[in-house]
N, C-alpha and C positions, 0 to 999 in steps of 0.2 A: 332261410337259413336254419340249420339244424339245432336243437336244443342243447343247451349247456348242461342239461341235467344228467347226471349219472345215476343209474338205477342197478342194483345189485340182485335183483331178482329176474328170472327168464320166464317171460310171459308165456312161452311155447312149451315149458317143461310141464310134466305131470307132477302131482303131489302138492304138498303144502310148503310154502317158502314165506319166510318173514325176512324183510331187508328194509332199505331206505331209498328214497329219493334224495340226492345229494345236490342241493341249489348253492352254486357258488356265489357267495358275497364277501364284502369286506367291512370292517367295523375298526374303530379305534385301537382295540387291542387285538386285532387278528386281521392281518392283510390277506392271509391265505385260509379263509374260513368256508364253512358249508353249513347251511342250514339244513339239518336232517330230518325228514318226514316219514315217519314209519308207514309201509306199505306191506301187504300181504298178498299172495295169490294162492288160491287153492283150486286146483284142476283136477278133474277125473273123467275120463271118457270123452263122448261127444254131447254136445247140447249147447244152449245159449250161453253168452257172457254176460255177467251183471257187474257192472261197476258201482261200488256202494261208497258213498262220501259222507263225512260229517265234518264238523268244525269248519265249515265255509266262512261263518263268523265265529271268532274266537270264544265269546261268551255265550254261545248255544252247546249245552253240555249233553242233555239226554241222548242225542244221537252218537255223540262221541263214546259215550258209555256202552250204548247198544252194539256199536261196531266193535269196540274192544272185547266185549263178551263173546260176541260171534266169532272173532278172530281166534280166541283162546279155545271155545268149545267145540268148534268144527273140525272134523276129520276128512280127508280126501275121499273117503267113501260115502259120506254123507252129500256129496255134490255130483251133479250130472251135468257137466259142461265145465265153466270156469267162473270164479268169483275173484274180483280184484277188489280189495278193501282198503281204504284209506281212512282211519278213525279220525284224524286231526289235519285239515287242510292249512288253516291258519295258526300253526304251531306258536308263534310269539304272541298271538292274541289270546290263544287259550291259557297260555302261562300267566298273562297278565289281566286275564278276566275282561279283555275289551273286545269290542266288536270289530274294530280295525286292527291291522297289523302296526305293532309299534315300530318295527324295522323301517317301513316305507309310508305309513300313514294311509295305505290303500284299503279300500273295501274290496276283499276278494271277488266278491259276486258283482263287481262293477268293473272287472278287470279283463274281461273275455272280448275277442278271442286271445289276447295276450300278446307279448312281445319278447322274442328271445334275448334281446338285448336292453330289455327294461329293468324295472325293480324286481325283488324277490318275487311279489305277488304276480307280476305280469310274466315272468319267467316260468312259473308254476302253471299259471292259466294256459300259456302258450303249450306247455308240455300235455295238459289235458286235452287241448284243442287238437293237437296234430298226432299224440301218440295213444293216448288212452281211449277218448271217445270212439276213434275209429275201430278199436277193438271189441266195443261193447255193443250189444243188443239193447240192454236195459240200463239206465242210469237212474240211480237214487242218490237224491240230495237231501239229507235230512236237517231241518231248520227247526228252530223256535224262534219267539219273539225276541230272545235275549232279553237283556237287562231292561230295555226300553219299552217293550209292549207285552202285553199278556193275550194269548190267543185262546180260544176254546180249542183243544187239542184236535187237530184234524189234519187228514191228508190233503193235498191240494195239487192243482195243476194249471197250466195255461190252456186257454181255448185255442188249441192249434187248428188248422183247417179240417173240415170234416174228411173222414177217410179212414184206412186201417189203422194209422198212427193214433189218430184220436181215440177210435175205440179201443186199442189196446191201452191207452192211458186211462181211460175211463175205468177199464176193468182192473187196472193195477192200482188205481187210486182207491176203488172200493175194496179192494183185497186187504187194505190196511185195516179194515175193520173199525175205523173211527165213526163216531155217531154222525159227524158232519163231514162231507166232502166239499171242498172250497174251490171255485174257480176265481182266480185273482188276475189282476192287471199290474204292469208295471208303471208305478206312479212316480218312481225316485230315480230315473236315469236309465241308462241302457248297459250292455255289456255283461248280462246275467250268465252265469252258468247253465241253468237249464235251457235257456234260449239257444245258446251255442249247440247244445247237445240235440235240441229239437230241430234246429236247421240242418243237422247232420242225419235227421230222420230216426233219431233214437226214440224209444219208449222212454218217457221221463216220468218219475213219480217223485214229488217232493212233500214236506210237510210242514206244519207249523205245530210242534209239540209242546203248546203251552207257551210259557214266558215268565219273565221276571227271574229274581234270584233264588226264588223258593221253587224247588223241582219235587214234586209229590211223588209218593210211590206210584200212583195210579198212572201218572205221565210216564215214568220210567217203564211200567209194564207194557203201557200201550205202544211206547216206542220200540220196545225190544220183541214184543209179539206180533206187532204189525208189519215190522221189517221182515221176520221169518216168514210171516205168511205170504208176502209179496213175492218173496224169492221162492217160495214152494209153489205159488201160483203160476210163476214164470217158467218153472221147471229146472231152475237152477239147484234147488234144494230139493232132495229126496223127502218124501213124506206125504202127509195128507193135509190138503188146504182146509183150514178152519172155516166153516161157512159164517157168513155175517149173521149176528144175533137179530138183527132187524133191518129193514131196507134203510140205505143211506138217505141222508136229508141233504141233499144237494143245494148248495148256495152259491150265489156269485156276487162279485164286487168288481164290476169292469169299467165303472165311470169314476172320474176323480172326486165327483160330489159323494160318492160312497165313503170317503176317506175325510175324516174330519180333522182339521188343524188348528192348533191353539193360535187365536189372533192376538194374544198377549201373553207375557210371562207371568209366572205366579205359582200357586201350590193348586194342584189338580185335585178335585175331589170327583171320584167314580160315583155316579148316582144310581146307575142301572146295572144290575148283576150281569156279569158275563154271560152270553147264551140266551139272555131273555129278548122277547120281541119287543120292538119299539115301533110307535107310530110317527108319522111325519110330523115334524115341529116339536117332538118330545125332547127334554132336556136329558141328555146322557152324562152331562158332566158340569162341573162349574170350576172357574178359576178365581181363586182367592188371591188378595194381594197383602204381603206380610208388611209392607211399609205404609200401607192405608188401610188399617183394619176397620175403618169406618165406611169404607166404600164397599157397595153392593158387589158380590160376586159376579163374574160374567159367565151366562149360560152357554153351553156348546149344545147345539141341537141336532137332531138327525133331520136331514133334509127329505127324506122319504122313509116309508115303513120298512121294516125288515128285521133282522137278527144283529144283535151287538156281538159279532164275531171276535172282535178284539178291542182292547182297550189299554189305556195308558199304565203302565207299571210305575215308574217312580212318582212321587207325589210332585217333586219339584219339575216344572215344565217351562221349556223356552219357547218363545214366539215361533211358530212354525212347525213345531213338533206335532206329530200324528198323535192324537189323543183317542180316537175310536175309528173303528170301521164298522159300516152297516152293510150287511150282506143280504141278499134276497133269494127266496127260494125259486129253484128252477128245476124243470124236466129235462134230465140230459139227454133224453129221447128226442126232444124237440128244439135243441140248440141250432142256431143257424149254421 
């Protein structure tokens, strides 16, 4: 079934165009309504196509800022090929500062391959799957930990099967020039945007540009400079690739035990600074109990040695929330 989304930009046309994706939906005060998602295409000559996405989760803003700045600054002559830019995928969530879309309660990053007759999130996921991913050679999906998790700012990727796609993704991830490059696993469900693009054979580069509600100037700078450098590395942007200031520190968290979850609800105390090395059995955080101040806090321990790559952002934590991720140094040249 074809997508019900209407788009007012022509992906085959050269030059710079700014328009919208119009997603039909109804609400209590609008029987004939559209959710309007801004989209920009910049095309010039021959070359690869890069699809750059941010705001997959509404409360993750550094990528949205980076894509909006790129959209405003670039001219057609800066491009060799084609750029398709969507600054904010989950517009209702971005406006409400929520991870999920308030329109349908969906996690957009669990909505793929989508459904043309489903909810707003599912309809947009279907459009990406059937229309935009087939146009692209490179897909960049910029994330942070949102309000729930704080990450060491890093570019990351899935461990796709060995071959040309993996090698191109390793090189693209390193081109972000973050200190850490992170191989991660999906521990919270299926239907991810990067997985759908990977399954279509695309080069996929993703990030975790920090997290929590405090976005530092350093995180904004790395998000913006890294995005430009990956696009230059891929040949879509003209210019000179900025070399890495130091070799990447590759780490991986591919086992569920690398992700630590709160066994009880309470107030979470981070004990280890983000990015520090930890040993097996070391306490990385403690849960305190507001209603039982006399009760000893519950320690959350690392199950193996590694690097604390992510930690809980809000102090209030619910049972089952992820509070820490322990990643392990790895040589990308010796991956299975």
